[in-house]
C-alpha positions in Angstrom: 43.5 -55.6 7.9 39.8 -54.4 7.9 37.2 -57.3 8.2 34.6 -55.2 6.2 34.1 -56.3 2.4 35.0 -53.6 -0.1 32.5 -52.9 -3.0 35.2 -53.9 -5.5 36.1 -57.1 -4.0 34.5 -60.2 -5.1 33.8 -62.9 -2.4 33.5 -66.5 -3.4 31.5 -68.7 -1.3 31.5 -72.7 -1.6 28.5 -74.0 -3.2 26.1 -76.4 -1.2 26.2 -79.8 -1.9 23.3 -81.1 -4.1 21.7 -84.4 -4.8 20.8 -85.7 -8.1 17.6 -83.7 -8.4 19.4 -80.2 -7.7 18.3 -80.0 -4.0 20.7 -78.7 -1.7 21.5 -81.1 1.3 24.5 -79.6 2.7 22.4 -77.3 5.0 19.2 -77.8 7.1 15.8 -77.0 5.2 13.8 -74.6 7.3 10.2 -73.8 6.2 9.4 -70.1 6.3 6.8 -69.1 8.8 3.1 -69.0 7.6 2.4 -65.7 9.4 5.7 -63.6 9.5 4.4 -61.0 12.0 7.0 -58.9 13.6 7.0 -58.8 17.5 5.4 -55.4 18.3 2.5 -55.7 15.7 1.9 -59.2 17.0 1.8 -58.4 20.7 -0.4 -55.2 19.9 -2.9 -57.3 18.1 -2.8 -60.1 20.8 -3.5 -57.5 23.6 -6.4 -56.0 21.6 -7.8 -59.5 21.1 -7.3 -60.6 24.8 -9.1 -57.3 26.3 -12.0 -57.7 24.1 -12.2 -61.5 25.0 -12.2 -60.8 28.7 -14.9 -58.1 28.5 -16.8 -60.4 26.2 -16.7 -63.2 28.7 -17.6 -60.8 31.7 -20.7 -59.6 29.8 -21.9 -63.3 29.4 -21.0 -64.5 32.6 -20.9 -62.0 35.4 -22.0 -58.4 34.4 -24.2 -58.0 31.4 -23.2 -54.2 31.2 -19.2 -55.1 31.4 -18.8 -53.5 27.8 -20.5 -50.2 28.9 -18.5 -50.1 32.1 -15.3 -50.6 30.3 -16.3 -47.8 28.0 -17.1 -45.6 30.9 -13.8 -46.0 32.7 -11.6 -46.6 29.7 -13.1 -44.8 26.7 -12.2 -41.1 26.0 -14.9 -38.8 26.8 -14.0 -35.3 25.7 -16.5 -33.4 28.0 -14.3 -34.9 31.0 -11.4 -32.8 29.7 -13.5 -29.7 28.9 -14.9 -29.6 32.6 -18.5 -30.1 31.6 -18.5 -33.4 33.4 -16.4 -34.6 36.5 -12.7 -35.4 35.6 -11.7 -38.5 37.8 -8.3 -39.9 38.6 -8.5 -42.5 35.9 -9.5 -39.9 33.1 -5.8 -39.2 32.1 -5.2 -42.8 31.2 -8.2 -42.6 28.8 -5.7 -41.0 26.2 -4.3 -44.6 25.4 -6.8 -47.1 27.2 -9.6 -46.2 24.7 -7.6 -47.8 21.9 -7.6 -51.2 23.6 -11.4 -51.2 23.9 -13.9 -52.1 21.0 -17.6 -52.3 20.4 -18.0 -55.7 19.0 -16.1 -58.5 17.3 -16.6 -57.0 13.9 -15.0 -53.7 15.1 -12.1 -55.7 16.6 -11.8 -57.9 13.6 -11.5 -55.1 10.9 -8.8 -53.2 13.3 -6.9 -56.4 13.8 -6.8 -57.4 10.4 -5.7 -53.6 9.2 -3.1 -53.5 12.1 -1.5 -56.7 11.2 -1.5 -56.0 7.3 -0.4 -52.4 7.4 1.7 -52.4 10.9 3.7 -55.4 9.8 5.4 -53.8 6.8 6.1 -50.5 8.5 7.6 -52.2 11.5 10.0 -54.3 9.4 10.8 -51.2 7.6 11.7 -48.5 10.6 12.2 -51.1 13.3 10.1 -51.8 16.4 11.0 -48.8 18.7 10.2 -46.1 16.1 7.1 -47.9 15.0 5.8 -48.1 18.7 6.6 -44.3 18.9 4.4 -43.6 15.9 1.7 -45.6 16.9 1.3 -44.1 20.5 1.9 -40.6 19.1 -0.6 -40.9 16.4 -3.1 -42.5 19.0 -2.6 -39.3 21.1 -3.3 -37.1 18.0 -6.2 -38.9 17.3 -8.1 -38.1 20.4 -6.8 -34.6 20.4 -8.4 -33.9 16.9 -11.7 -35.4 18.1 -11.6 -33.4 21.3 -10.9 -30.2 19.3 -14.1 -30.8 17.2 -16.3 -32.4 19.9 -15.1 -30.9 23.1 -18.5 -30.9 24.7 -19.5 -34.7 23.7 -20.2 -36.9 26.7 -20.0 -40.1 24.5 -16.9 -41.9 25.0 -14.9 -43.0 21.9 -13.1 -46.5 21.9 -11.0 -48.4 19.2 -7.5 -48.5 17.8 -8.5 -47.0 14.6 -6.8 -43.7 15.4 -3.5 -45.4 15.7 -3.9 -47.6 13.0 -4.8 -44.8 10.7 -1.6 -43.1 11.8 0.4 -46.4 10.9 -1.2 -46.2 7.5 -0.4 -42.6 7.0 3.3 -43.4 7.8 3.2 -46.3 5.6 2.0 -44.1 2.6 4.9 -41.9 3.1 7.3 -44.9 3.1 5.6 -46.1 -0.2 6.0 -42.7 -2.0 9.6 -42.1 -1.0 11.8 -41.3 -3.8 15.7 -41.7 -3.7 16.3 -38.3 -2.0 12.8 -37.1 -0.9 9.1 -38.0 -0.7 7.2 -37.9 -4.0 4.5 -35.1 -2.9 2.8 -35.3 -6.3 1.7 -38.8 -5.6 1.3 -38.3 -1.8 -1.1 -35.3 -1.9 -3.7 -37.1 -4.0 -3.6 -40.0 -1.6 -4.0 -38.0 1.5 -7.0 -36.0 0.1 -8.5 -39.5 -0.8 -8.2 -40.7 2.6 -9.7 -37.5 4.1 -12.7 -37.8 1.7 -13.3 -41.5 2.5 -13.1 -40.8 6.2 -15.8 -38.1 6.0 -17.9 -40.3 3.8 -17.7 -43.0 6.4 -18.4 -40.7 9.3 -21.7 -39.6 7.6 -22.8 -43.2 6.6 -21.7 -44.7 9.7 -19.9 -48.5 10.2 -21.5 -51.5 8.6 -23.0 -52.6 11.9 -24.8 -49.1 12.1 -22.4 -47.8 15.0 -21.3 -44.1 14.6 -17.6 -43.6 13.6 -15.1 -41.2 15.1 -14.1 -40.1 11.6 -12.3 -36.8 12.9 -9.9 -39.1 15.2 -9.1 -41.3 12.0 -8.2 -38.1 10.1 -6.0 -36.7 13.0 -4.2 -40.2 13.4 -3.7 -40.2 9.7 -2.4 -36.8 9.3 -0.1 -37.2 12.3 1.3 -40.3 10.9 2.3 -38.6 7.7 3.9 -35.9 9.6 5.7 -38.3 11.8 7.1 -40.2 9.0 8.1 -37.3 7.1 10.0 -35.7 10.3 11.6 -39.2 10.6 12.9 -39.6 7.2 14.2 -36.0 7.2 16.1 -36.9 10.5 17.5 -40.1 8.9 18.7 -38.2 5.8 
């Protein structure tokens, strides 16, 4: 006899014992965690904070230019890929290492909050493996978009915003998913609004006056939308 419950069978469960105030005492009471952050999002956020803290400590104790040195070796510099400046052995790693560096605590704080807020929901929905694949994939597409427009730039870009934008794009697709397909009538205006906001932020700059790699944001966001739509189509 199969163990799976059929939809037409009603399963009766014994009621837990209650005291005089209606509270259950037949099972242990476990309070829910204050911050229910899934594992991949938690570890990514912890890595971002740890790396920035290490660079910050080096800047204040051993090497005042530690942040600039980290950006030189770990940041993504388009000109190194277009052949206008030397291509070193560590340059290929910059496709991902750039996303673990930040220009300051404000930059780090904003990205960390967005990663936890948006990434937690997506990871719980699609699972840690596919979530991590989307994060890494959209991070790569973010630098690709930046390279295509600024191939001669010698200024390295840093920050996790490209991958976070991809996570945000994937989450928007999930939010607009109908029973059998994605509701494109609601999805398209949200995509256009995000692109418009990204362009505006690129023109105005960050609150601390730093320039913003707005093309990388758009590239990561659109790739996140595309990855999520492909994932849903594959699951269907």
